[in-house]
N, C-alpha and C positions, 0 to 999 in steps of 0.2 A: 463394536467400539466401546470402550469404557467410559462410562459417565464420570465427569470431574466436578466436584463441588468447590464452592468458593474456599480459597486458601489451600486447595490441594493441587494447584497447578505445577508445583515445583518438579514433580516427575517428569512432566511434559517438557519443561524448559530444560531439565537435565538432559533429556533424550535429544532435544534440538541441539543443545551445545556439543554433545558427543558426535552427532551426525556432521555438523559443521567442522568439528575439529578433524574428522576423518576426512571431509572434503578439501580441507587446506592442507592436509599432510603432503609433502613433497612426493611421497611414494605412491600416492593415489593416481590413478590414470584419469584423463578427461572424463571419460564415460562414467567411471565409478563416482567422480565428484558430481556429476549431473544427477546421478541416482540419489546420492546422499542429500543434495540441496533439494530435490524434489520431495523427498520424504520429509524433510524438515518443514517445507511449505505445506504438505499435507497435514502434519501435525498441528500446525497453527490453524489451518482451516477447520480441522476437526474440533479444535478448542472453541471456535466460534460457534459451531453447531451445538456443542454441549452447552454452552452459556445461554444459547437461544432457547433451548428446551427447558433448561433449569429455571430460567427466568419465568417462562410460561407456567410451569408447575408451581412456583413459589409466589408468583404474582409480584416479583420484584423487578420486572423488566421496565425500564424507564428510558425515555428518549432525552439525550443531553446534547450539548453543542459546545463547540470550542472555536474561538477565533484565533488563527495562526498566521502570523505576519512572515512574509518572505522578503528578504532585503536584496538589493541589487549587489552585484551584477546578476544577470540572468534570472531575475526575480520571477518573470512569467513562466520560464521553463521549470523553476522549481514548484511554482503553483501548479503546473500541469502534472507534475509527477505526484504530488500530493493528492490532487483530485483523482488521478488515475487509481492510486492506491486506495484511497477512501472509497470510491464508487465501487471497486471490485470487492471490498470487504463490507458492503451494505450500508454505506453512508451516502449522504448527498451534500452538495458543496454549492455555495454562492461565492463567486470571485469578485473582489473589489480592488480598484486601483487606489494606491496611497501615494503620498509624497514623502520622499526620504531625503536625508542630506546628500546622499550619493546619487540620486536620481529617482526614477519611478520605481516604487515597490508594489507589492501586491499582498492582499490579505485574503485568506480563505476561511469563510465561516461555514464549519463543518457540522452537520447534524447526523446523529446516529444513535443506536442503542450504546450504552456506556461500554460494554465489552469491545464493541466494534470501533469506537472511538479510540480507545487505548491501543488495539491492535493497529490501527491506521496511523496514529501518530509515531509510535515507536517504530513501526516497519518503515515509515517514510524517513525518520531520521537516520536509520541504518543504511538504507538504499542511497540516501543523498551523499552519505560519507563515501560509500563505495564508488558512486558516480564521480565525486571529487578526486578520488585517488586515481582512477583510470583515465579521466579526461585530461588532467594535467600532464599525464605521461603520454598522451596520444599526440603525435606530431601533426601539425596542421600542414596540409599539402602546400607545396610551393606556389605562391601567386594567389592563394585564397585567404579571404579575410578571416582572422581568428574568430571574431564573434559569430559570423555566419555559420562557420564550420562547427563550432561549439554548440550552438543552438540546434543545428540539425542532428548533431551527435546525441545530444540530450533527448531530442524527439525520438530517436531510434531506440534509445535505451528505455524510455518511458513506455514505447509501444510493446517492447518485449516483456516488461515488467507486467503490464496490464494483461497481456494474453496469458502469462504463466499464472497470475493470481486468479484470474477467472477460471482457468482450468482446475486449479486446486480447489477452489470454492465449489465448483460444480461436482468434482469428485466426492467432496465431502457430503454435500447435499444428497448425491446418489447413494452413497454408502448407508446414510441415515434415513433413507426413504421409508423403510419399514418401521422406524422407531415411533413410539407413541408416548405423549406426556402422561401424567397420571389422571389427567381429565379426558384422555382418549384422542386428543388432537394430534394430527400427523405433523411431521417435520415440515412438509410443504405448506400446510396451513399457518403454522407458527411463523415461518419465514415471510409468508406474504403478509400476514398481519403486521409484523415488525416493519416491513418495507412501507406498508401504508402509513404506519404511525410515523415514520421518519419523514415521509413525504409530506404529511399533514403539518408536521412541526415547521418544515422548511416554508410551506405556503402561508402558514399563519404569520411567519416573521417577514416573509418577502412575497407579498401577494402579487406584485408586478413584475417578478424576476423573469427574465428571458434567456434563451440559449445564447452562448457566445459564438461568434463567427469563427469559422475555421481559419487557421493561420496558413501563411504561404511562406516556406523557408527555402533559401537558395543554396545552402551549403551541402557539401558532399559527405557529411559525417553520419547520415542515417544508417547506413549499413554497418560500419564498425561500432556505432553506439547500440545497434540492435544486438549485435553479437555479445557486446559486453553485458547487456541486459539479460541475455540468455544465461550467462555464467554467473550472475549476481546471486548471492545467497539470499534466501527469504526468511532466514530464522532470527535476524535481529541481533547478531552477535555483537554489533557496535552500538547498540542502543544506550542512550543517555549519556554519551560521551561529549558530543558536540551539537550545538542548537541548530535549527533548520536553516540558518544563514550561512552555513559552512563554505558553500562553494564561492570562491573568489578568484 
């Protein structure tokens, strides 16, 4: 795997764009589109590994944090998607409930190494836009409450995205397992240290944080939402177009 230095990520992004353009081509089969999207995800995951090793070599690795607000409707579902993306990319999150003009909102305080924060926020924006597009086109079954169906749909979508991102990150770490930094440290050790630093930053800011309780959803949208999550591209082609409050 080629090592990429700061300012030299344009070739990666160009490759990702080309792969996603091929995936979106009407002439591309479903199987081919899945392969292109998977390769795009692998490139982004590999970039995360490159930045981790480079930060260790140069001593520039630093933990940062961002507070991201999620507006209603479906604010908690958006928060679940953001948390799933962030955790898969090496970040940690604290979720807080907020009051908004249109009802209850949520904010996520995300901690992570700075390249991972960038990856998480940009990828989340892209995925939320894709979810918005597909969800509004998905008919609600007759007799079912719209909100219940859409919440379960988003839960299925989020589950599929989490699985795919974890697999991509694991593949990238496995491929980089034999790499060493200039100081002789292994990829596994660098990643473990980074995870510890992120966890320490979160615990310092929120020493009494506790795990959230699992949700109970009644809608029938989990399966179609999961299928949509399996088709979603993970390359961020729609990044920066719409803020995280897009889903309405």
